[in-house]
N, C-alpha and C positions, 0 to 999 in steps of 0.2 A: 780648579785645572790652569796648572801654570802653563807655559809655552813647550816644555820639554817633557810633559806628561804624553802618554800614550792615548790616541784618540781611539774612539768606536771603529774608525774606518782605517786606523792604523792597524788595528786587533786584526779586522775583516782579512786585510791584505795579507798580515803575515799567517793568518790559516787558511787562506788560499794557495800561497805557495809552499807551505808544508804539506798540504794535500794535493799537493798538484804534480811536484818534483820529487824523487826519491832521494837527492841529495838536501842537505840541510840547507837552508837559506840562511844568508847574511841578517841577525839582527842584533838590535842594542846589546850592549854588555849589560846594563841593568834590566833586561826582559823581564826576569821573573818579578822582581818588586813594582815594575810599571805594570805587570798583568795584576797584580795585588792590588795596587793603588787604583786602577781603572776599573776592577770588579767592586771594592768598596765605594766609589763613587758614584758607580750605576746604583748601586743597595742604597745609598744614602738619597740620592737621589728621587727614586721612586720611595721610599719613605718617607720624605720631606712632603710630598705632592699628595701622596694619600691621606696624610694627617690634614691636609687642607680640605681635599674634595677626594674622597676614595672613589666616587663613581664617575668621575671625569674621563673623558676620552685621553686626556694628557697623561692620566695616572695608568691608565692601559697600555699606552704606549711605554710609559717608563717602565712598566712592569715587562713587557715581551723584551725590549733593551736590556733589562737586568738579566733575565733568562739566556738571553742570547749571549750576552757577554761572558758569564756563568759558563757556557756550553765552550765557547769557541776557546777560552783560557784553558779548560781542561782538555779539549782536542789539541791544540797545539803543543802541551805538555805531553801528551802521551803519543804525537807524532814524532815529536822531538826524540822522545825517549828510547822510542822502538830505533830510530836512527843512529841514535848514538851506542846503543847496544849493540848494534850490527858492527859497527866502526871497532867498538873495542873486542869483539870476538875476533874481527880480521887481525888487528894489531895484535893479540895473543898469538897468533898463530902466524907472525912474522911480518905483516904488513907494515907499511911506512906509520908513523906515529904523527897524526895531523889534528889539532886541535883550536886551530885559529878561529873557528867559527863557535866554538862553544864559550858561552857564559861562565864565571867562576862557579856557579853551582852545577853547570853539565860537566865540567871539567872533573871536580870530584867524585861525580858518579860515573865517568867515562873511565877514571882511574879506577874505582872499585870493581868495575866490571872486567878490567882487563888482568887486574892483580886475581881477582877472583877465577877467571877464566885458566890462566895460568897454572893456579894452583891446582883446579881439578883436571886439568889436562896432566900436570905432573903423577897424579896420584896413578895412574895407569902405565907409565913408562919404567919404573922400577919399584918393585916391592921392599928394596932394603929399609931399614930403620923403622918398620911398619912393627907395632903391636897389636894383641887383640884385649880389646877393652870390652866388658860387660856393660851393656847398654840399659839392661834391664834392669840394675841396681840403683837405688836411688842417690847413692855416691859414688857413680860410673866414672867420675871426671877424676875423682883420688885414688881409684884402683890403679895399680901397677901391671905389668903383664902378666898375665894369668900363667902363663907357661913358664915364665922365671920362678914362681913360687911352688910348681906343681912338682911332685916324687920325679925323681931321673926315669923310673920305669915307666910311668905316664906319659913322660914328653916322649921317650923313645917310641911305646904304643902308637902314640896319639901321630907322631910324625911318620912312622911307616903307614899307618892308616890312611893319612892324607896323601901319602906318596901312591899308594897303590891305586887309591878312588881318582887319583887324577889320570893313571895310566888307563881305569875302567870306569868312568863315569858312568852312572845311571844316566844322566841330562846334564850337559854343560851348560845350556842354554840357561838356568836357573839354578843355582849355587847358594847355598846358605851356611855359615862359619857359625857351630853352635859348640855349648859346652856341655856335656854329659851329665848328668844328673844324678842318675840311679843305673845300677846296671841293667841290659837289655839284652836277653841271650840271643832272639831273635824277631828280626822285623823284614816283613815282606818290602823290598825295591822294585822298581822298574822292570828290573830283568834277573835281580839275585837278590838273594835275602842277606838280611846284616844282622850283627852282633854288636855291641858296644859296652865297653868297662865305665864305671862311674867315674870321672874325673876328667876323660878323654876331652880334647878340642880337636874337631873335624869338620870337614868342608865337606856339606853331604847336600844331594839333591833337595830343592824346595820340599817336593812332596814328601819325602823322608822327614825331613825336619819340622813340619808340621804337626807330621802325626805325634813325633816325640813333645814337640813345645805342648799341644793339647792335652796330653797324658802328665805333663809336666815333669816329662823325663829328660829334658833338655832345658837350655837356656840361650837364647839368639846371641851373637856378639857381633862386635863390628870392627874392621879393619881401620885404625886411625892411624894419622903420620905423628 
């Protein structure tokens, strides 16, 4: 162990600070390489002593230290990740972008959470530019917007039906978009009956959608950017 290596006492202090305070503690920028080196050192020390005298008290003590080091390392990572994720979420909502306490590895994680949160939030702001993609097909990622390839009369019927169901939904809390695979003359809804034509793309209550899907009369679709 060199002079700059993280010690077990230093590890314990970091763990206590992260557990005690809500804010991130100041740590060395090479925290993660240091954690790995300390964990490997503890493991090698234990294995070396065990090869000499596996029943000794020293070997037992080194084994306990090895376990404690491994536990503290994972606890520190988990505690810091939780704090960083909360920081990133607040930043994605407009809070100040503060990263000076982050290590290089943590900055990468932080940025990925910020970007992902912004993208996810943007999905609910504006429906423009979205297509309907079939996620039950093996080559779904290669398919284009189903509506763009559908016959015009089917598209019109689908749009009209979607508008009607938006005005009078059975259950707005759990809606699913599906493509109708076969004509369905009549199916009971929560407060009224529905009929569907093969080829329609409609957004309907999950209860109704599941009945159609279970009878292979519909396939679930996904709205993607």
